[in-house]
N, C-alpha and C positions, 0 to 999 in steps of 0.2 A: 487259690489263684483268682485274682480279680481281673477278668478279661477286659473290662472297659478301661481300667487303669493301664493295663499292658498295651492296649492298642493306642490309647491317648499318648502314652510315653513314646511309642514308636513314631507316631505322627510328629511329635515335637522334635525328636532326635533327627528325623529325616528331612526336616524343612530345608536345611542348606543343600542337601542332595537334590531335593525337588527343584530348588531355585536354579541349580546348575543345569538340570534337564530342560527347564523352561528356556534358558539361554540357547540351548541347542535347537529347540523348536524354531527360534528366530532365525538361526543360521539356515536351516532347511527351507523355511518358508520364504526367505529372501531369494534362494535359488529358484524355487518354484515360481514365485512372482516374476522374476527376471525372465524365465523361460516363457511364461504366459504372455508377457509384454513383448518379448522378441518375436513371438509368432503371432502376435495380434489376435489373440483369442477373443472371439465375440459370440453372440448368441447364434449366429449362422452356423457355427461349428457344432451346435447341438443337434442339427438336422442329420438324418441318416438316410441310407439307401437300403434297398432290399435285394433279394436275389443273390447274385454272385458277389455283391459287395465291391464292385469296381468303382474307382473314383469317389471313395468316401472321404470327403474333405476333412471332416472332424477326426476320423480315425487316423488319417495320414498326419495331421498336425499333432495329435496326441502321441503318435510314435516319435515324432521329432522332439517333443517336450520330454518324454521319458529318456530319450537318448541324451539330450542336453543335460538334464538334471543328474543322470547317472554317469555322465562323461564317457559315453560310448559312441562308436561310429554310427550304430543303427539300433533301433528297438522295434519290436512288434508287439502291440498290445491287442489281444484278441479274446473275445468272449467265447470263442470256440474251444479254447483250452478248458477242459472240464475240471482241472485241478492243477496244483503245483506239480504233482507227479506226472501228469500228462505233458506239461510244458517241458519238464526235465527229460522225459522219454523222447519227446520230439527232437530235442537237442542231441541226445545220444544216438538215436537212429539216423539223424541227419548227418552227423559227422563221421560215425564209425562205419567201417566196411569189413567184409570177411577177412579174417587173419590179422586184423588190427587188434591191439591190446588196449584195454582200459584198466587203469591203475587207480584204486581208491586209496587216498593217502591219509585219510582221517579215520582209519579203522573201518569197522563194518558199517555199511550205509543204512539209512532209514528203512524201516520194515517194508514200506510200500514199494521200494526199489528192488527188493529181492526177486520178485517175479518178473520185473522188467529185465534184470540182468540174467536171471536163470539159475541163481543159487537155490531157489525154491520154485517148485512148479515146473510144468513142462507141457508141450503141445500147443502153446499159444503164441509161438513166434518170439521167444525171448532172444536177447542179444546173443547168448551163447548158442542157441539153436541156429542163428544166422552166421555162426562161425567167428564171432567176436570173442577173443580171449579175455579172461578176467583175472585180476590179481588184486590183493589188498595189502596195504602196509599196516600192520597192527599198531595200536597205540602203545605207549610206554606203560609200565606198571602204575605210573602216577596219572594216567589218563590223558597224556599229552601227545603231540606229534613226535614221532621218532625222527628227529632232525638228522641224526647220524645215518640212519638207514635210508632216509630220503635222498641224501647226498649222492647215493650210488644206485638208487632204485629204478631210475628211468632207463629203459632199453631202446634200441633203435626202432623196434616195432610198437613202442608205447605211443599210440596215436592220441590218447586223451587221458588226462588226469582228472579224476573226480574229487572235488573238494566240497565236502558237506559242511556248511558254515555252522548250522545249528546242531545242538547235541542230540536231537531226536529223543528216542527212548533209551538213552545211555547216560551213565553217570560220568560225564566228562565236561570240561569247560568247552563252551562253544568257541569258535575261532574268531579272533579279532581281525580287522582289516590289515593290521600290521602282520599278523600271522600269515594271512593269505598272500600278502606281498612277498614275504620270505619264501613261501612255498613256490610261488611263481619264479622267483629268482633262481632257486635251486633247480627247478625243473628245466627252465630255459637254458641254464648253464650246461646241462647234460644233453638236451635235445631241443634246439630252438623251434623245431616244427611241432612239438607236442602241444596239443590244445589244452589249456588250463580252463576247466569248466567248474563253475560254482553253483551249487544248489543254494540259492539265496533266500529260501523261505524263512520267514520270521526275522530276517536281518535288515530289511530296508529301514532307513532313517534312524538306525540305532547309533551309528557313528557319523562323523561329519562327511565321510565319503563312502562310496560303494566299491565293491571289488573291481569293477571295470575301470575305476580311476587309478588302480595300482597294477595294471598289467594283465588282468584276467581277460582271456579271449572271448568268453561267452558265459552268461549266467541266465538263470531262469527263476521265476517265482510265481506265486499265486496272487491274483487280484482280490480275492476275498480274505486275504490276510492283511499285512501292513499297508501296501500301497493303495488299497481300496477304500481306506478311511471309514470302514464299517458300512458303507452304503452301496458299493458296487455289487451287483447281483450274481456275477459269475465271471470266470475268465482267468487268464494268466498272461505273463509277458516273458519275452526273451530279449536280451540286450547284449551287445558286444561288437565284435568285428562284423562288418557288413556282410561278407561272404558267408560267415557261419550262421548269422541270424537268418539269412535267406535259405540256407540248407535246412535249418530247423523248421522254417515255415513250409518248405516243400514236403516235409513229413506231416505237418498239420493239415495241409491241403493236398497238393499233388505237385510233382515236378512240372515246371512250366507255369504253374499258378503262383506258388510261393506266397509272398506277403501281399500280393495284389488282390487276393480274395479274402472273403470273410466279412459279411455284413454285420453291422453293430446293432441293428434292430431297435433303433430309438434309445439306445443306452448311452449315447455319447455324453449327455449332460452329467449323468451319474459318474462316468469314468473321469471326466475332468474334475468334477467337484470332489469326488473321493480322493483323488491325488492331491488336491489342494488341502483337504482335511487331514490327510495321512500323518504328517509330522506331529500334530497335536494328539491324535489318537494313539500313536506309538508312544508318545511321551507319557500319557496316562497309564499305559500298560507297563512301562518301565517303572513308574512310581509304584504301581501295584506290586511289581516284582520285589522291589526293595522292602515294601511293607510286609509282605509274606515272609521274606527271608529274615527280617529283623525279629518278627514275632516268634517264628518257629525256632530260630536259633536261641532266643531267650528262654524258650521252653526246653531246650536241650536236644532238639532234633538236628540231624545233619541236613544242611541246605546247600544247594548249588544253583547259582552262585551265592556267595556270602553277601550280606547287606553292606552297603556303602562302596562295594567294588564296582567299577565301570561295567555296564551291561554290554553284551555282545549279541543278544537277541531278546525276544520278549518272553522267553520260557524260564520259569522258576520251578526247580525241582526240590521236593522234600521227601526224605526217607521216613515213611510212616511206620514201617516195620511189621504191619499186620494187614491182612486182607480186610478185616472188619473196619479198621480205621480208614483204609482207602475208600471203601464203599460209603462209609459214613460221611467222609469229607465231600465226595462227589454229590451225595444226596443233599447235603446242606447247601452246596453251591447251586444246584438245580433249583432248590426251594427258593433261593434268593435271586433267581434269574428273571429278567423281564418277560421272557417267553417260555411257556411250558413249565411254570413253577409247580404245577400240580403233578408233574410226571415224577416217577420214581426210578432213577437209574439202576440198572441191574447188569452184572457182568454178562457179556455176550460176544459171539464171534463178530469180527469186522472184516470186510473184504480187504485183502492186502496185508493182513496181519496173521501171525502164526499162533497167537494166544488170545484168550478172551480179554476184552477190554471193558472197563467201566468208564463212562463218559458223562460229564455234566456240561451241557452246552445250550443254554436257553438263549440263543442268538437270533437276531432278526434275519440274518442270512444263514441258511442251513449250512453247517460245517465251517463257518468262518472263524469261530473261536475268538472273535474280536471283542465282544462283550466278555466279561470275566468268565472263564471256562476252566475246566480241569478234567483230566483223564489219566489213566494209567493201566498198564497191563497187569493182569492177575498173576504175577510171578514175584518171587523174592528179589530184592528186599522190600517190595511193595512201595514203589516210589510214585507219588502223585506229581504230575507235570501240569503246572498252571500256566495259562496263557491269557493274553488280552486284559481287558479292563478299560472301558471307555471313560470311567471316572474312578480315580483311586478311592474316592469315598464310597463308591459302590462295593469295591473290593473289601474295604474295612467292614462294612455291614455284613457281607457274606462270610468274611473270615471269623467274625464273632460267632455267627451261627454254627460254623464248622467246629470251632473250639468247644462250644457248648455241647455239640453232638458227641464229642470225644469222651464226655464224662461217663457215658455208658459203654465205652469200648476199651 
């Protein structure tokens, strides 16, 4: 196998797909530029306040820009969210009350939500410990939404439907915006008062519109993933109906404070600039995803999603089939990372997960996975989940190194 020829062939075959992705960048960038222009963004918005964070002009304008671009009534962009999971949890605790039911409609949720819900762990104030009932609609044998089951799944007590857009650590297709719109339609037909909530992590700027543009009531995501453009240092966002966003913010801060609190500590310039850069960074990650999918499918590995198919998030999964290959892959990616290339990833426990993980993430922002990153749980069938890639050319370099490492596994 000539690795260089394989990667060169992949690049050539993917050029039309790359060109289509670039056109989508233009679409998103035009929306962002329009929002910046409409809200007259200037250097004075980069100034910040300290303490309580009241009357932070830049923060308030950024909230309005996120809301406009995402076609939501309101948004709250806060560096006080420590992760996407924290932003999601704030939404769930803000909306749900004792005896309410939450229904997960895309199968089992992402690992880090298990302890928030209460299906794993106890004694830390999980939703179930607060009297929130939980139910989930299993995926079909093919890994898709059970549309027939969903048509009758919503009950009068179903206060919130959890829609996880990304596949997480599961071998299924991530949800398209069209899928999410169909879920909302089916849910609202059964109970118009049920809140449709989307975990939007890894999904921003993948398609031409976001879930809030197709009827979703509330969504949340991380700022150190897609919308941070690789430069935002911390935080998350919530967007959707004004009353629901405020309820989520009341869980982040306190009732009575809500979205009016939360100083940005001189981070406003990075927050604005990161959002401006985000479509281009996401596009490079999408190109990286296609490249990985093409190369590994040519080598006979199962990949999800397939090359040339429209992306629904920035995650590319490959079934490697052995723990040795999973570790070797991550070590090769770490070796070709801009930060911490000298480190040697080893499987280890990770807070929020129930199995050892091996992770390669030499990113400038800890945990962002925005630069080309890879990780996977040490369990069969030993799937590596790749994310990010600020330059698809960087991914090509790291991919070559990973394939060379396989020669000994």
